C-alpha positions in Angstrom: 0.0 0.0 0.0 2.8 2.4 0.9 4.5 1.8 -2.5 1.2 2.4 -4.3 0.7 5.6 -2.3 4.2 6.9 -3.2 3.6 6.0 -6.8 0.3 7.9 -6.9 1.9 10.9 -5.3 4.6 10.9 -7.9 2.1 10.7 -10.7 0.2 13.7 -9.2 3.3 15.8 -8.9 4.2 15.0 -12.5 0.8 15.9 -13.8 0.9 19.2 -11.9 4.3 20.0 -13.3 3.0 19.5 -16.9 0.1 21.8 -16.3 2.4 24.5 -15.0 4.7 24.1 -18.0 1.8 24.3 -20.4 0.6 27.5 -18.8 4.0 29.1 -19.3 4.5 28.0 -22.9 2.0 30.3 -24.7 0.1 29.4 -27.9 0.4 32.5 -30.2 2.4 35.5 -31.0 1.3 37.5 -27.9 4.5 37.2 -26.0 6.5 38.6 -29.0 4.9 42.1 -29.0 2.0 43.8 -27.3 -0.7 41.5 -26.0 -3.4 42.9 -28.2 -5.6 39.9 -28.7 -4.8 36.9 -26.6 -6.4 38.3 -23.4 -10.0 37.9 -24.8 -12.0 34.7 -25.1 -13.6 33.7 -28.4 -11.9 36.3 -30.4 -11.9 35.7 -34.2 -8.8 34.7 -36.2 -7.6 37.2 -38.7 -7.3 35.3 -42.0 -5.0 37.3 -44.3 -5.1 36.8 -48.0 -3.4 38.5 -51.0 -3.2 38.4 -54.8 -0.4 36.5 -56.4 2.0 39.1 -57.9 5.1 40.2 -56.0 3.8 43.5 -54.6 0.6 41.9 -53.3 2.6 39.0 -51.7 4.8 41.5 -50.0 1.8 43.5 -48.6 0.1 40.4 -47.4 3.2 38.9 -45.9 4.2 42.1 -44.0 0.6 42.3 -42.6 0.7 38.7 -41.5 4.2 39.0 -39.9 3.3 42.3 -38.2 0.0 41.3 -36.7 1.4 38.0 -35.6 4.2 39.8 -33.8 1.7 42.1 -32.2 0.0 39.0 -30.7 -3.1 38.6 -32.9 -4.4 35.2 -33.8 -3.6 35.1 -37.6 -3.9 32.6 -40.4 -1.8 32.9 -43.6 -3.6 32.7 -46.9 -1.3 35.0 -48.8 -1.2 34.3 -52.5 -4.9 33.1 -52.6 -5.7 34.5 -56.0 -6.5 37.5 -58.2 -9.5 39.8 -58.0 -12.1 37.2 -59.2 -11.0 34.9 -56.4 -10.0 37.1 -53.5 -12.8 39.6 -53.6 -15.5 36.9 -53.2 -13.4 35.3 -50.5 -13.4 38.6 -48.6 -17.2 39.1 -49.1 -18.0 35.6 -48.0 -15.7 35.7 -44.9 -13.4 33.0 -46.2 -10.7 35.6 -45.5 -11.2 38.8 -43.6 -8.2 40.9 -44.6 -6.3 41.7 -47.8 -4.7 44.7 -49.6 -6.5 46.3 -52.5 -6.1 49.2 -54.9 -8.7 52.0 -54.9 -8.9 52.2 -58.6 -9.4 48.4 -58.9 -12.5 48.4 -56.8 -13.8 51.7 -58.3 -13.5 50.6 -61.9 -13.7 46.8 -61.8 -16.0 46.1 -58.9 -18.2 49.2 -58.7 -18.1 49.8 -62.5 -17.6 53.5 -61.8 -15.7 55.9 -64.1 -12.0 56.2 -63.3 -10.9 58.8 -60.7 -7.8 60.8 -61.1 -7.7 62.1 -57.5 -6.5 59.9 -54.6 -8.8 61.3 -51.9 -11.9 61.2 -54.2 -11.3 57.6 -55.2 -10.7 56.5 -51.6 -13.9 58.1 -50.4 -15.9 56.5 -53.1 -14.7 53.0 -52.4 -14.7 53.4 -48.7 -18.3 54.5 -48.6 -19.5 51.9 -51.0 -17.7 49.0 -49.2 -19.0 50.1 -45.8 -22.4 48.9 -46.9 -20.8 45.5 -47.5 -19.3 45.2 -44.0 -15.8 45.9 -45.5 -13.7 48.6 -44.0 -10.9 50.4 -45.9 -8.2 51.5 -43.6 -6.0 54.5 -44.5 -4.4 54.3 -47.9 -0.7 54.4 -48.6 1.2 57.2 -50.4 2.1 54.5 -52.9 0.1 54.8 -56.2 0.6 51.8 -58.5 -0.7 53.4 -61.6 0.6 54.1 -65.1 3.5 56.3 -65.9 5.5 57.3 -69.0 9.0 56.0 -68.7 12.1 56.9 -70.6 15.6 55.6 -70.8 18.0 57.5 -68.5 20.2 58.7 -71.3 17.2 60.2 -73.0 16.0 61.8 -69.8 19.5 63.3 -69.2 19.9 64.5 -72.7 16.6 66.4 -72.9 16.4 67.2 -69.1 13.1 65.2 -68.8 11.6 65.1 -65.3 7.9 65.5 -65.9 5.5 64.3 -68.6 5.1 67.9 -69.6 8.8 68.1 -70.3 8.4 65.1 -72.7 5.5 66.8 -74.4 7.4 70.0 -74.8 10.3 68.1 -76.4 8.0 66.3 -78.8 6.3 69.5 -79.8 9.7 71.0 -80.4 10.5 68.4 -83.0 12.1 65.6 -81.0 11.2 62.0 -82.0 11.0 59.3 -79.3 10.0 55.8 -80.2 7.1 54.9 -77.8 6.5 51.3 -76.6 2.8 51.3 -76.0 0.2 48.6 -75.5 -3.0 48.1 -77.6 -5.1 47.7 -74.5 -4.0 51.2 -73.3 -4.5 52.7 -76.7 -8.1 51.5 -76.8 -9.2 52.3 -73.2 -11.2 55.5 -72.6 -8.8 56.3 -69.7 -5.8 55.4 -71.8 -4.0 57.2 -74.7 -7.0 59.3 -75.7 -7.4 60.7 -72.2 -3.7 61.1 -71.8 -3.4 63.2 -75.0 -6.5 65.3 -74.0 -5.0 66.1 -70.6 -1.6 67.1 -72.0 -3.2 68.8 -75.1 -1.0 67.1 -77.7 -1.0 64.1 -80.1 1.8 61.6 -79.9 3.1 61.1 -83.4 1.7 57.8 -84.7 4.8 57.0 -86.7 6.7 57.0 -83.4 4.4 54.5 -81.6 4.7 50.7 -81.5 2.3 48.4 -79.7 3.8 45.6 -77.6 2.5 43.3 -74.9 1.8 45.4 -71.8 4.9 44.3 -69.9 7.3 44.1 -72.8 8.0 47.9 -73.0 10.6 47.6 -70.2 12.5 45.0 -72.3 12.3 47.2 -75.4 13.8 50.2 -73.5 16.5 48.1 -71.9 17.5 46.8 -75.3 17.4 50.4 -76.7 14.7 49.4 -79.2 12.5 52.1 -77.9 13.1 55.5 -76.1 10.0 55.8 -74.0 7.1 53.6 -73.0 4.2 52.8 -70.7 5.1 51.7 -67.2 3.6 50.8 -63.9 4.9 53.3 -61.3 6.1 50.6 -58.7 7.6 48.1 -61.1 11.1 47.1 -60.0 12.4 47.0 -63.6 12.3 50.8 -63.7 15.2 51.0 -61.3 16.8 47.7 -62.4 17.0 48.7 -66.1 18.1 52.3 -65.3 14.9 53.8 -66.6 13.1 57.0 -65.4 9.4 57.3 -64.6 8.3 60.8 -65.5 6.1 62.6 -63.0 2.5 62.8 -64.2 2.3 66.5 -63.4 -1.2 66.9 -64.9 -2.7 63.8 -63.4 -3.7 62.0 -66.6 -3.6 58.5 -65.1 -6.2 57.0 -62.7 -5.2 56.6 -59.1 -4.5 53.1 -57.6 -3.5 53.7 -54.0 -3.1 50.6 -52.0 -4.9 50.1 -48.7 -5.6 47.2 -46.3 -9.2 46.0 -46.2 -10.7 44.3 -43.2 -14.1 42.8 -42.5 -16.0 44.9 -39.9 -16.2 42.2 -37.3 -12.4 42.0 -37.2 -12.1 45.7 -36.4 -14.9 45.5 -33.9 -13.0 42.7 -32.1 -9.6 44.4 -32.4 -10.1 48.2 -32.4 -6.4 48.9 -32.2 -5.7 47.5 -35.6 -6.4 50.7 -37.7 -3.8 52.7 -35.8 -1.3 49.9 -35.9 -1.8 49.3 -39.6 -1.3 53.0 -40.3 2.2 52.7 -38.9 2.9 50.3 -41.8 0.9 51.9 -44.6 2.3 55.3 -44.0 5.8 54.0 -44.8 4.9 52.6 -48.2 5.5 55.2 -50.9 6.4 54.4 -54.5 10.2 54.3 -54.0 9.9 52.1 -51.0 7.7 49.5 -52.6 9.7 49.6 -55.8 12.8 48.7 -53.8 11.0 45.9 -52.0 9.7 44.5 -55.4 13.3 44.7 -56.7 14.7 42.7 -53.8 12.3 39.9 -54.7 12.1 40.1 -58.5 15.7 41.2 -59.3 17.8 40.2 -56.3 15.9 36.9 -55.9 15.3 37.1 -52.2 12.3 35.4 -50.7 9.1 37.4 -49.9 9.3 36.3 -46.3 12.9 37.5 -45.9 12.3 40.9 -47.6 9.2 41.5 -45.5 10.8 40.6 -42.2 13.9 42.7 -42.9 11.7 45.7 -43.8 9.5 45.4 -40.7 12.6 45.0 -38.5 14.5 47.9 -40.0 11.4 50.2 -39.5 11.0 49.1 -35.8 7.6 47.4 -36.3 8.9 44.0 -35.2 12.0 42.8 -33.5 
């Protein structure tokens, strides 16, 4: 009997030790940063999605790493799919957070005319989506829209800094071979709108239509002098090209912003202020360098995201 009693006592002590150890271990990211979420019972998990191109993967991964560090319960569905997949996923609650561009929802979801003003576009999509239980947090300085790019040797030779500088040079008799895209030529907010805003006609004999993303390669190979670009594309810097300032605002705005379902922000009211610390850092030059680190320098999205958040003091 005594041996049995001793044995039972040892079992009880061992069980108590396991309970204590389990209580000290922690189950989420709350011990890494501020304990924003783990103190509440039955709080929802933040399911973070993204589109599949590099910039979207970076935005989604930074959000996942940042909110995880802050202690929120998070699930990673970064790279879920493009607009036709990820928008229904957000609306249905399959995910409850991802980054979107104001112009994308305005034009492709709302079927609204393009907007050429960041604040106007943001207000339109924010008000429209509020009715859907989707909240747009503050948008970034980053505007991933179109731009006119030129080779650096051309920009230096003609002192081109703005699109108006380019127009002035063309009106003065300069000829620049322009790598355009048929889609942009045909769109109502494309070439026709661009020429109307800048009050000129690009000489047709100087234009060549390529696939939308092939203009960069044409300029790099010096087969064209100027072309249509996306303002945050890493190849602008990598290929020693110059994106001219759209000084008359001819291109629709596509500011990026994090979207959350309303129930997530109701559960975690500190998120808008915390996400603003991230979104305010993301201007065109910054996101271009992050894109370059992945697309040109061949670093992983996880590595680039973590390094950026650490350097900016958002995580440790």
